[in-house]
A tleap script that builds the chain and sets N, CA, C and O, in Angstrom:
source leaprc.protein.ff14SB
mol = sequence {
  NMET SER SER LEU PRO PHE ASP THR HIE ALA
  PHE VAL LYS ARG LEU GLN GLY ALA GLY PHE
  THR VAL GLU GLN ALA GLU VAL ILE ALA ASP
  LEU GLN ARG GLU THR SER ALA ALA THR ILE
  GLU GLN ALA ARG HIE ASP TYR HIE LEU ASP
  GLU LEU ALA THR LYS ARG ASP LEU ARG GLU
  VAL GLU LEU LYS LEU GLU ALA ARG ILE ALA
  GLU SER LYS ALA GLU LEU THR ARG TRP ILE
  ILE GLY ALA GLY LEU LEU GLN THR SER LEU
  ILE ILE GLY ALA LEU MET LYS MET SER HIE
  LEU CILE
}
set mol.1.N position { -2.135 -18.485 11.388 }
set mol.1.CA position { -1.692 -17.263 12.012 }
set mol.1.C position { -0.253 -17.011 11.591 }
set mol.1.O position { 0.612 -17.866 11.779 }
set mol.2.N position { 0.003 -15.839 11.022 }
set mol.2.CA position { 1.363 -15.516 10.621 }
set mol.2.C position { 2.082 -14.833 11.779 }
set mol.2.O position { 1.458 -14.320 12.708 }
set mol.3.N position { 3.391 -14.840 11.701 }
set mol.3.CA position { 4.170 -14.209 12.763 }
set mol.3.C position { 5.305 -13.416 12.143 }
set mol.3.O position { 5.650 -13.589 10.974 }
set mol.4.N position { 5.865 -12.553 12.947 }
set mol.4.CA position { 7.016 -11.779 12.500 }
set mol.4.C position { 8.267 -12.629 12.617 }
set mol.4.O position { 8.355 -13.460 13.521 }
set mol.5.N position { 9.232 -12.448 11.735 }
set mol.5.CA position { 10.488 -13.174 11.878 }
set mol.5.C position { 11.165 -12.771 13.194 }
set mol.5.O position { 11.277 -11.587 13.511 }
set mol.6.N position { 11.601 -13.751 13.929 }
set mol.6.CA position { 12.205 -13.478 15.241 }
set mol.6.C position { 13.363 -14.447 15.439 }
set mol.6.O position { 13.171 -15.660 15.521 }
set mol.7.N position { 14.557 -13.894 15.513 }
set mol.7.CA position { 15.763 -14.701 15.685 }
set mol.7.C position { 15.973 -14.957 17.177 }
set mol.7.O position { 16.612 -14.164 17.868 }
set mol.8.N position { 15.432 -16.070 17.664 }
set mol.8.CA position { 15.513 -16.375 19.099 }
set mol.8.C position { 16.946 -16.628 19.539 }
set mol.8.O position { 17.327 -16.291 20.660 }
set mol.9.N position { 17.740 -17.222 18.654 }
set mol.9.CA position { 19.133 -17.512 19.012 }
set mol.9.C position { 19.889 -16.213 19.303 }
set mol.9.O position { 20.580 -16.106 20.316 }
set mol.10.N position { 19.757 -15.237 18.419 }
set mol.10.CA position { 20.439 -13.958 18.618 }
set mol.10.C position { 19.906 -13.254 19.858 }
set mol.10.O position { 20.663 -12.617 20.590 }
set mol.11.N position { 18.607 -13.369 20.091 }
set mol.11.CA position { 17.985 -12.742 21.259 }
set mol.11.C position { 18.550 -13.352 22.544 }
set mol.11.O position { 18.920 -12.639 23.478 }
set mol.12.N position { 18.607 -14.687 22.570 }
set mol.12.CA position { 19.141 -15.388 23.747 }
set mol.12.C position { 20.604 -15.008 23.969 }
set mol.12.O position { 21.020 -14.781 25.106 }
set mol.13.N position { 21.378 -14.937 22.901 }
set mol.13.CA position { 22.803 -14.591 23.028 }
set mol.13.C position { 22.975 -13.183 23.596 }
set mol.13.O position { 23.856 -12.954 24.425 }
set mol.14.N position { 22.138 -12.237 23.153 }
set mol.14.CA position { 22.231 -10.864 23.682 }
set mol.14.C position { 21.865 -10.820 25.153 }
set mol.14.O position { 22.495 -10.111 25.937 }
set mol.15.N position { 20.840 -11.582 25.526 }
set mol.15.CA position { 20.469 -11.628 26.944 }
set mol.15.C position { 21.581 -12.248 27.785 }
set mol.15.O position { 21.872 -11.781 28.886 }
set mol.16.N position { 22.198 -13.300 27.258 }
set mol.16.CA position { 23.325 -13.918 27.977 }
set mol.16.C position { 24.473 -12.928 28.115 }
set mol.16.O position { 25.133 -12.875 29.152 }
set mol.17.N position { 24.705 -12.153 27.078 }
set mol.17.CA position { 25.757 -11.148 27.115 }
set mol.17.C position { 25.475 -10.066 28.155 }
set mol.17.O position { 26.391 -9.420 28.664 }
set mol.18.N position { 24.178 -9.881 28.462 }
set mol.18.CA position { 23.802 -8.878 29.461 }
set mol.18.C position { 23.778 -9.467 30.867 }
set mol.18.O position { 23.462 -8.762 31.824 }
set mol.19.N position { 24.111 -10.765 31.005 }
set mol.19.CA position { 24.217 -11.352 32.324 }
set mol.19.C position { 23.124 -12.337 32.696 }
set mol.19.O position { 23.122 -12.844 33.818 }
set mol.20.N position { 22.203 -12.625 31.804 }
set mol.20.CA position { 21.160 -13.617 32.103 }
set mol.20.C position { 21.716 -15.027 31.929 }
set mol.20.O position { 22.640 -15.244 31.146 }
set mol.21.N position { 21.153 -15.974 32.655 }
set mol.21.CA position { 21.536 -17.374 32.455 }
set mol.21.C position { 20.871 -17.867 31.174 }
set mol.21.O position { 19.980 -17.212 30.632 }
set mol.22.N position { 21.312 -19.024 30.701 }
set mol.22.CA position { 20.722 -19.610 29.489 }
set mol.22.C position { 19.239 -19.848 29.696 }
set mol.22.O position { 18.431 -19.530 28.824 }
set mol.23.N position { 18.868 -20.410 30.853 }
set mol.23.CA position { 17.466 -20.716 31.130 }
set mol.23.C position { 16.630 -19.440 31.155 }
set mol.23.O position { 15.546 -19.391 30.573 }
set mol.24.N position { 17.137 -18.403 31.833 }
set mol.24.CA position { 16.406 -17.137 31.897 }
set mol.24.C position { 16.245 -16.531 30.497 }
set mol.24.O position { 15.166 -16.059 30.139 }
set mol.25.N position { 17.300 -16.549 29.731 }
set mol.25.CA position { 17.274 -15.979 28.385 }
set mol.25.C position { 16.291 -16.728 27.489 }
set mol.25.O position { 15.576 -16.111 26.700 }
set mol.26.N position { 16.251 -18.064 27.607 }
set mol.26.CA position { 15.325 -18.851 26.788 }
set mol.26.C position { 13.879 -18.583 27.182 }
set mol.26.O position { 13.009 -18.502 26.314 }
set mol.27.N position { 13.609 -18.444 28.481 }
set mol.27.CA position { 12.241 -18.136 28.930 }
set mol.27.C position { 11.814 -16.767 28.415 }
set mol.27.O position { 10.694 -16.602 27.931 }
set mol.28.N position { 12.700 -15.794 28.518 }
set mol.28.CA position { 12.376 -14.443 28.031 }
set mol.28.C position { 12.142 -14.471 26.523 }
set mol.28.O position { 11.230 -13.807 26.031 }
set mol.29.N position { 12.944 -15.220 25.792 }
set mol.29.CA position { 12.776 -15.323 24.335 }
set mol.29.C position { 11.425 -15.956 23.999 }
set mol.29.O position { 10.727 -15.489 23.100 }
set mol.30.N position { 11.055 -17.023 24.723 }
set mol.30.CA position { 9.749 -17.659 24.496 }
set mol.30.C position { 8.615 -16.690 24.800 }
set mol.30.O position { 7.648 -16.604 24.043 }
set mol.31.N position { 8.730 -15.966 25.900 }
set mol.31.CA position { 7.699 -14.985 26.255 }
set mol.31.C position { 7.601 -13.882 25.206 }
set mol.31.O position { 6.503 -13.438 24.871 }
set mol.32.N position { 8.733 -13.443 24.694 }
set mol.32.CA position { 8.738 -12.408 23.660 }
set mol.32.C position { 8.037 -12.906 22.394 }
set mol.32.O position { 7.231 -12.186 21.805 }
set mol.33.N position { 8.343 -14.123 21.984 }
set mol.33.CA position { 7.717 -14.697 20.794 }
set mol.33.C position { 6.208 -14.834 20.995 }
set mol.33.O position { 5.433 -14.480 20.107 }
set mol.34.N position { 5.784 -15.345 22.158 }
set mol.34.CA position { 4.356 -15.504 22.445 }
set mol.34.C position { 3.643 -14.154 22.495 }
set mol.34.O position { 2.529 -14.016 21.991 }
set mol.35.N position { 4.283 -13.170 23.098 }
set mol.35.CA position { 3.687 -11.828 23.186 }
set mol.35.C position { 3.531 -11.210 21.802 }
set mol.35.O position { 2.504 -10.602 21.503 }
set mol.36.N position { 4.541 -11.365 20.966 }
set mol.36.CA position { 4.464 -10.832 19.598 }
set mol.36.C position { 3.330 -11.495 18.837 }
set mol.36.O position { 2.565 -10.817 18.151 }
set mol.37.N position { 3.214 -12.809 18.949 }
set mol.37.CA position { 2.145 -13.534 18.250 }
set mol.37.C position { 0.774 -13.089 18.750 }
set mol.37.O position { -0.153 -12.916 17.959 }
set mol.38.N position { 0.645 -12.904 20.076 }
set mol.38.CA position { -0.639 -12.466 20.643 }
set mol.38.C position { -0.974 -11.051 20.181 }
set mol.38.O position { -2.133 -10.747 19.899 }
set mol.39.N position { 0.025 -10.196 20.103 }
set mol.39.CA position { -0.197 -8.818 19.648 }
set mol.39.C position { -0.653 -8.793 18.195 }
set mol.39.O position { -1.570 -8.052 17.840 }
set mol.40.N position { -0.020 -9.595 17.363 }
set mol.40.CA position { -0.410 -9.664 15.950 }
set mol.40.C position { -1.832 -10.193 15.825 }
set mol.40.O position { -2.622 -9.659 15.046 }
set mol.41.N position { -2.162 -11.220 16.571 }
set mol.41.CA position { -3.508 -11.789 16.517 }
set mol.41.C position { -4.548 -10.776 16.997 }
set mol.41.O position { -5.627 -10.672 16.413 }
set mol.42.N position { -4.236 -10.041 18.038 }
set mol.42.CA position { -5.167 -9.022 18.545 }
set mol.42.C position { -5.364 -7.914 17.509 }
set mol.42.O position { -6.488 -7.462 17.291 }
set mol.43.N position { -4.284 -7.478 16.875 }
set mol.43.CA position { -4.392 -6.451 15.836 }
set mol.43.C position { -5.200 -6.967 14.653 }
set mol.43.O position { -6.015 -6.238 14.087 }
set mol.44.N position { -4.976 -8.224 14.281 }
set mol.44.CA position { -5.723 -8.836 13.184 }
set mol.44.C position { -7.216 -8.832 13.508 }
set mol.44.O position { -8.047 -8.562 12.642 }
set mol.45.N position { -7.543 -9.133 14.758 }
set mol.45.CA position { -8.944 -9.164 15.189 }
set mol.45.C position { -9.511 -7.748 15.258 }
set mol.45.O position { -10.590 -7.486 14.726 }
set mol.46.N position { -8.791 -6.832 15.911 }
set mol.46.CA position { -9.298 -5.474 16.124 }
set mol.46.C position { -9.451 -4.681 14.835 }
set mol.46.O position { -10.411 -3.925 14.680 }
set mol.47.N position { -8.531 -4.846 13.930 }
set mol.47.CA position { -8.525 -4.037 12.718 }
set mol.47.C position { -8.951 -4.817 11.477 }
set mol.47.O position { -8.809 -4.321 10.360 }
set mol.48.N position { -9.466 -6.016 11.656 }
set mol.48.CA position { -9.952 -6.850 10.552 }
set mol.48.C position { -8.897 -6.956 9.448 }
set mol.48.O position { -9.197 -6.762 8.270 }
set mol.49.N position { -7.675 -7.262 9.841 }
set mol.49.CA position { -6.565 -7.295 8.888 }
set mol.49.C position { -6.741 -8.368 7.823 }
set mol.49.O position { -6.210 -8.236 6.720 }
set mol.50.N position { -7.483 -9.434 8.140 }
set mol.50.CA position { -7.686 -10.491 7.145 }
set mol.50.C position { -8.582 -10.023 6.007 }
set mol.50.O position { -8.595 -10.628 4.935 }
set mol.51.N position { -9.336 -8.942 6.235 }
set mol.51.CA position { -10.273 -8.463 5.232 }
set mol.51.C position { -9.708 -7.331 4.374 }
set mol.51.O position { -10.381 -6.852 3.461 }
set mol.52.N position { -8.493 -6.906 4.655 }
set mol.52.CA position { -7.902 -5.823 3.877 }
set mol.52.C position { -7.525 -6.304 2.485 }
set mol.52.O position { -7.054 -7.427 2.309 }
set mol.53.N position { -7.737 -5.447 1.505 }
set mol.53.CA position { -7.367 -5.770 0.136 }
set mol.53.C position { -5.924 -5.330 -0.109 }
set mol.53.O position { -5.494 -4.263 0.329 }
set mol.54.N position { -5.204 -6.169 -0.810 }
set mol.54.CA position { -3.834 -5.817 -1.174 }
set mol.54.C position { -3.841 -5.167 -2.552 }
set mol.54.O position { -4.863 -5.156 -3.239 }
set mol.55.N position { -2.709 -4.634 -2.943 }
set mol.55.CA position { -2.596 -4.052 -4.280 }
set mol.55.C position { -2.869 -5.115 -5.338 }
set mol.55.O position { -3.459 -4.828 -6.380 }
set mol.56.N position { -2.439 -6.335 -5.067 }
set mol.56.CA position { -2.672 -7.437 -6.008 }
set mol.56.C position { -4.173 -7.709 -6.142 }
set mol.56.O position { -4.673 -7.910 -7.249 }
set mol.57.N position { -4.890 -7.714 -5.011 }
set mol.57.CA position { -6.340 -7.918 -5.045 }
set mol.57.C position { -7.020 -6.831 -5.870 }
set mol.57.O position { -7.882 -7.111 -6.703 }
set mol.58.N position { -6.619 -5.592 -5.624 }
set mol.58.CA position { -7.225 -4.474 -6.352 }
set mol.58.C position { -6.909 -4.545 -7.845 }
set mol.58.O position { -7.759 -4.224 -8.676 }
set mol.59.N position { -5.699 -4.961 -8.184 }
set mol.59.CA position { -5.324 -5.075 -9.600 }
set mol.59.C position { -6.150 -6.158 -10.294 }
set mol.59.O position { -6.562 -5.983 -11.441 }
set mol.60.N position { -6.399 -7.294 -9.593 }
set mol.60.CA position { -7.226 -8.354 -10.170 }
set mol.60.C position { -8.641 -7.859 -10.434 }
set mol.60.O position { -9.218 -8.153 -11.480 }
set mol.61.N position { -9.198 -7.114 -9.497 }
set mol.61.CA position { -10.540 -6.566 -9.679 }
set mol.61.C position { -10.543 -5.579 -10.840 }
set mol.61.O position { -11.467 -5.572 -11.653 }
set mol.62.N position { -9.513 -4.753 -10.914 }
set mol.62.CA position { -9.413 -3.779 -11.999 }
set mol.62.C position { -9.362 -4.478 -13.364 }
set mol.62.O position { -10.027 -4.051 -14.308 }
set mol.63.N position { -8.573 -5.548 -13.462 }
set mol.63.CA position { -8.477 -6.277 -14.732 }
set mol.63.C position { -9.807 -6.920 -15.105 }
set mol.63.O position { -10.198 -6.912 -16.273 }
set mol.64.N position { -10.502 -7.476 -14.117 }
set mol.64.CA position { -11.812 -8.077 -14.392 }
set mol.64.C position { -12.811 -7.032 -14.863 }
set mol.64.O position { -13.586 -7.276 -15.787 }
set mol.65.N position { -12.790 -5.864 -14.224 }
set mol.65.CA position { -13.698 -4.798 -14.633 }
set mol.65.C position { -13.371 -4.293 -16.031 }
set mol.65.O position { -14.273 -4.020 -16.823 }
set mol.66.N position { -12.091 -4.170 -16.334 }
set mol.66.CA position { -11.703 -3.743 -17.677 }
set mol.66.C position { -12.191 -4.741 -18.728 }
set mol.66.O position { -12.646 -4.339 -19.800 }
set mol.67.N position { -12.101 -6.019 -18.431 }
set mol.67.CA position { -12.566 -7.042 -19.373 }
set mol.67.C position { -14.080 -6.955 -19.549 }
set mol.67.O position { -14.580 -7.059 -20.669 }
set mol.68.N position { -14.811 -6.766 -18.450 }
set mol.68.CA position { -16.274 -6.662 -18.540 }
set mol.68.C position { -16.694 -5.414 -19.301 }
set mol.68.O position { -17.665 -5.445 -20.057 }
set mol.69.N position { -15.967 -4.313 -19.107 }
set mol.69.CA position { -16.273 -3.083 -19.840 }
set mol.69.C position { -16.031 -3.278 -21.327 }
set mol.69.O position { -16.823 -2.828 -22.154 }
set mol.70.N position { -14.945 -3.945 -21.667 }
set mol.70.CA position { -14.644 -4.206 -23.083 }
set mol.70.C position { -15.728 -5.085 -23.711 }
set mol.70.O position { -16.144 -4.842 -24.844 }
set mol.71.N position { -16.184 -6.102 -22.980 }
set mol.71.CA position { -17.264 -6.955 -23.485 }
set mol.71.C position { -18.544 -6.155 -23.680 }
set mol.71.O position { -19.242 -6.326 -24.679 }
set mol.72.N position { -18.849 -5.290 -22.734 }
set mol.72.CA position { -20.059 -4.465 -22.828 }
set mol.72.C position { -19.986 -3.523 -24.020 }
set mol.72.O position { -20.974 -3.334 -24.729 }
set mol.73.N position { -18.809 -2.930 -24.241 }
set mol.73.CA position { -18.638 -2.038 -25.393 }
set mol.73.C position { -18.855 -2.788 -26.701 }
set mol.73.O position { -19.520 -2.289 -27.609 }
set mol.74.N position { -18.295 -3.981 -26.791 }
set mol.74.CA position { -18.438 -4.769 -28.020 }
set mol.74.C position { -19.902 -5.131 -28.258 }
set mol.74.O position { -20.392 -5.049 -29.384 }
set mol.75.N position { -20.597 -5.532 -27.191 }
set mol.75.CA position { -22.012 -5.889 -27.341 }
set mol.75.C position { -22.850 -4.673 -27.719 }
set mol.75.O position { -23.732 -4.765 -28.572 }
set mol.76.N position { -22.578 -3.541 -27.089 }
set mol.76.CA position { -23.302 -2.313 -27.405 }
set mol.76.C position { -23.064 -1.902 -28.851 }
set mol.76.O position { -23.990 -1.463 -29.533 }
set mol.77.N position { -21.837 -2.039 -29.318 }
set mol.77.CA position { -21.519 -1.708 -30.707 }
set mol.77.C position { -22.297 -2.599 -31.666 }
set mol.77.O position { -22.818 -2.122 -32.674 }
set mol.78.N position { -22.379 -3.890 -31.357 }
set mol.78.CA position { -23.156 -4.801 -32.219 }
set mol.78.C position { -24.631 -4.399 -32.268 }
set mol.78.O position { -25.245 -4.409 -33.335 }
set mol.79.N position { -25.189 -4.049 -31.123 }
set mol.79.CA position { -26.595 -3.644 -31.087 }
set mol.79.C position { -26.822 -2.345 -31.859 }
set mol.79.O position { -27.813 -2.224 -32.578 }
set mol.80.N position { -25.927 -1.379 -31.723 }
set mol.80.CA position { -26.085 -0.104 -32.424 }
set mol.80.C position { -25.979 -0.299 -33.932 }
set mol.80.O position { -26.768 0.271 -34.687 }
set mol.81.N position { -25.022 -1.089 -34.372 }
set mol.81.CA position { -24.874 -1.352 -35.809 }
set mol.81.C position { -26.105 -2.090 -36.333 }
set mol.81.O position { -26.620 -1.762 -37.401 }
set mol.82.N position { -26.572 -3.082 -35.585 }
set mol.82.CA position { -27.764 -3.820 -35.998 }
set mol.82.C position { -28.986 -2.924 -36.072 }
set mol.82.O position { -29.761 -3.002 -37.025 }
set mol.83.N position { -29.164 -2.068 -35.062 }
set mol.83.CA position { -30.311 -1.155 -35.064 }
set mol.83.C position { -30.192 -0.156 -36.208 }
set mol.83.O position { -31.190 0.181 -36.844 }
set mol.84.N position { -28.985 0.317 -36.471 }
set mol.84.CA position { -28.777 1.256 -37.576 }
set mol.84.C position { -29.101 0.629 -38.923 }
set mol.84.O position { -29.730 1.257 -39.774 }
set mol.85.N position { -28.671 -0.610 -39.112 }
set mol.85.CA position { -28.988 -1.304 -40.373 }
set mol.85.C position { -30.482 -1.539 -40.513 }
set mol.85.O position { -31.034 -1.372 -41.600 }
set mol.86.N position { -31.140 -1.920 -39.439 }
set mol.86.CA position { -32.584 -2.132 -39.474 }
set mol.86.C position { -33.303 -0.828 -39.781 }
set mol.86.O position { -34.222 -0.807 -40.601 }
set mol.87.N position { -32.901 0.253 -39.141 }
set mol.87.CA position { -33.528 1.551 -39.371 }
set mol.87.C position { -33.322 1.992 -40.820 }
set mol.87.O position { -34.251 2.484 -41.459 }
set mol.88.N position { -32.119 1.817 -41.329 }
set mol.88.CA position { -31.836 2.183 -42.714 }
set mol.88.C position { -32.685 1.358 -43.670 }
set mol.88.O position { -33.222 1.895 -44.638 }
set mol.89.N position { -32.814 0.070 -43.413 }
set mol.89.CA position { -33.638 -0.797 -44.265 }
set mol.89.C position { -35.099 -0.365 -44.229 }
set mol.89.O position { -35.761 -0.326 -45.266 }
set mol.90.N position { -35.597 -0.044 -43.053 }
set mol.90.CA position { -36.992 0.399 -42.943 }
set mol.90.C position { -37.228 1.712 -43.681 }
set mol.90.O position { -38.255 1.871 -44.341 }
set mol.91.N position { -36.307 2.637 -43.581 }
set mol.91.CA position { -36.452 3.923 -44.277 }
set mol.91.C position { -36.406 3.715 -45.783 }
set mol.91.O position { -37.211 4.291 -46.515 }
set mol.92.N position { -35.472 2.897 -46.248 }
set mol.92.CA position { -35.380 2.623 -47.689 }
set mol.92.C position { -36.659 1.934 -48.171 }
set mol.92.O position { -37.197 2.284 -49.222 }
set mol.93.N position { -37.139 0.965 -47.412 }
set mol.93.CA position { -38.378 0.279 -47.782 }
set mol.93.C position { -39.560 1.225 -47.813 }
set mol.93.O position { -40.385 1.160 -48.725 }
set mol.94.N position { -39.650 2.099 -46.831 }
set mol.94.CA position { -40.753 3.062 -46.803 }
set mol.94.C position { -40.655 4.024 -47.984 }
set mol.94.O position { -41.673 4.353 -48.593 }
set mol.95.N position { -39.456 4.477 -48.313 }
set mol.95.CA position { -39.289 5.386 -49.469 }
set mol.95.C position { -39.650 4.680 -50.776 }
set mol.95.O position { -40.279 5.275 -51.652 }
set mol.96.N position { -39.257 3.426 -50.907 }
set mol.96.CA position { -39.595 2.673 -52.128 }
set mol.96.C position { -41.108 2.490 -52.226 }
set mol.96.O position { -41.685 2.626 -53.305 }
set mol.97.N position { -41.741 2.186 -51.110 }
set mol.97.CA position { -43.201 2.006 -51.103 }
set mol.97.C position { -43.885 3.315 -51.446 }
set mol.97.O position { -44.863 3.312 -52.195 }
set mol.98.N position { -43.399 4.449 -50.918 }
set mol.98.CA position { -43.993 5.747 -51.187 }
set mol.98.C position { -43.769 6.158 -52.645 }
set mol.98.O position { -44.613 6.836 -53.230 }
set mol.99.N position { -42.651 5.759 -53.230 }
set mol.99.CA position { -42.385 6.126 -54.619 }
set mol.99.C position { -43.354 5.434 -55.566 }
set mol.99.O position { -43.623 5.961 -56.645 }
set mol.100.N position { -43.887 4.273 -55.201 }
set mol.100.CA position { -44.871 3.572 -56.047 }
set mol.100.C position { -46.238 4.180 -55.894 }
set mol.100.O position { -47.074 4.026 -56.785 }
set mol.101.N position { -46.504 4.866 -54.802 }
set mol.101.CA position { -47.813 5.474 -54.581 }
set mol.101.C position { -47.951 6.780 -55.309 }
set mol.101.O position { -49.071 7.191 -55.615 }
set mol.102.N position { -46.881 7.439 -55.595 }
set mol.102.CA position { -46.981 8.763 -56.245 }
set mol.102.C position { -47.121 8.618 -57.713 }
set mol.102.O position { -47.218 9.617 -58.425 }
savepdb mol mol.pdb
quit
């Protein structure tokens, strides 16, 4: 569970400056920290924050997709060239065979 940065020392000092005792200020600081942590945990649960994608996550997916697309293009190009050569060979063979029949 992550938490927000919270300077308890500064918080306690401000409370003391406002007239609270050290003990009161420390209790309030502890309660504030616990409340913040509980609020973050509740938000994480309610809004499924652990499942959100970051820009870094999206960039990784984008790079993987770009690589897969490049691989697919290369494979498709090989198949098209191979099919073209086969078709050309078949046409040439058929023309040569027909030229002997005439």
